[in-house]
C-alpha positions, 0 to 999 in steps of 0.5 A, a space after each residue: 618298739 618297747 619291750 612293754 608293747 612287744 610283750 603285750 602284742 606277743 601275749 595277745 597273739 599267743 592267746 588268740 592263736 590258741 583260741 582259734 586253734 582250739 575252736 577250729 579243732 572243735 568245729 572244723 576238723 571234727 566235721 561233726 554234723 550238728 548246728 551251732 547254737 551260740 547267741 550270735 547264730 540264734 539271732 539269725 533266722 536260721 535260713 541258708 540265706 541268713 548264714 551266707 549273708 553273715 559269712 559275707 559280712 564277717 569276711 568283709 570285716 576280716 578283710 579290713 582287719 588283715 589289710 590294716 595289719 598288713 599296711 601297719 607292719 610295712 610302715 616304718 612307724 608301726 603303731 604297736 599300741 593298737 596292734 593287740 586290738 587288731 589281732 583280737 579283732 582278727 581272732 573274733 572275726 575268724 571265730 564268727 566265720 567258723 561258726 557261720 560256716 559250720 551252720 551253713 555246712 550243716 544246713 546244706 548237708 541235712 537238706 540233701 535227700 536221705 540225710 537226717 537232722 541231728 538230735 539235740 541232747 541235754 548238753 550243747 557240746 560246743 557251748 559248754 566246751 567253748 566256755 571251758 576254753 574261755 575259762 582256761 585262756 582267761 586263767 592262763 592269761 592271769 598266770 603268765 602276766 607280770 604285775 605291771 601287765 595286769 592293768 585295770 582294762 585287763 582285769 575288766 576283760 578277764 573278769 567279764 570273760 570268766 563271768 560269761 563263761 560261768 553263765 553259759 556253764 550254769 545254764 547248760 548244767 541246770 538244763 542237764 540236771 533237770 533233764 538227766 534220767 539218772 539221779 547220780 548224773 543229776 547230782 554230778 552236774 550240780 556238784 561239778 558246777 558248784 566246784 567250778 563256781 566256788 573256785 571261780 568265786 575265789 579267783 574273782 575275789 583275789 582279783 578284786 584284792 589285787 585291784 586294791 593292792 597290787 603287791 606280789 602277795 596279792 598277785 600270787 593269790 590270783 595265780 594260785 586260784 587259777 589252777 583250781 578253776 582250770 582243773 574244775 572246769 576241765 573235769 566238768 566239761 569232760 563229764 558233761 560232754 560224754 557221748 550220752 549227754 550231747 545227742 545224736 549227730 546228723 546222719 548224712 549221705 556220702 554226697 551230703 558229707 562231701 559238701 559239708 567237708 568242702 565248706 568246712 575245708 574252705 573255712 579252714 583255709 581262712 582260719 589257717 591263714 589267720 592263725 599264721 598271721 597271728 604267729 607272724 606278728 608275734 615273731 615280728 614283735 620280738 624281731 623287728 629287723 627280720 624282713 621274713 616276718 613282714 613277708 609272711 604277713 603279706 603272704 598270709 594276707 594274700 592267702 586269706 583273701 584268696 580263700 575268702 573268695 573261694 568260700 563265697 564262690 562255694 556258698 553261692 553254688 548252693 540254693 533252694 530247690 522247690 522241695 525246700 532242700 538245698 541243691 548244688 548248681 554245680 558239681 562238688 568243687 575240689 576244695 580241700 578237707 579241713 584235715 588237709 589245711 591244718 596250720 603248722 606251728 
């Protein structure tokens, strides 16, 4: 395997591993009982059946991806040029599964007798925090890349990711500024957003210059403008996700809380396996001779498949009752809570 492909695969694995880890910490480990209002989740009809069906579809996609990865690493002639795409697909599937499971777990929990739904605030905490993660990872990708690594496709992907994150931040801050009670808070939302968009505009302009002239000086400009974007976005997210801005979480009964943790714990097992698979592929990219890395990929594949079956079985145990609540047809399974399935580095 050439050093070019090994570096590309390793960088992709590290980025996807970080992304899955950060999002799992937000959605699964906190057990924060709130709905997930991403574009993909809003396209569903909001019913439990829709969430469960979406989880099933995404698990099938994940299974195809990990089987493809596992079969490739066991062959003599691995198509490493395609491995980065496979790892990206793995990450995308795992994140969508997290969002679907979080939505399903919330739906189950708030439909228990005595539970109270979450009250939205002027900021959607997950959307804004996710946008901050996308900006940070995009800037980190540019900072760690060598000149020869930054292809036209990489620049397109990075600029697209930055633009989408800025759009989400703009919508969130505009809504918050219009609905904040304190005038000083209104100003802070406007000014902090302006700080992010201004620094991001400088970064995008430097990227455009690099496209026209990929000299070391132009690369240094790109790298220099990454840090202000990271700093400004971090400050914005820290301010905008203060407790007073993102509403009140759902009030759950002990049974509702336990059911929520069971679903999130089952999902965390899948995500943990996906993170470990990314790590194993990264290690394999730099050490092709060591058979332990291939063995770890096979173990991760088996673990994800088993956890997927457990998750689907768990979701099947819940159904609508006559009063439109979701009740369990069985006793609560002894699925591990998210904290007990935290992946190890």
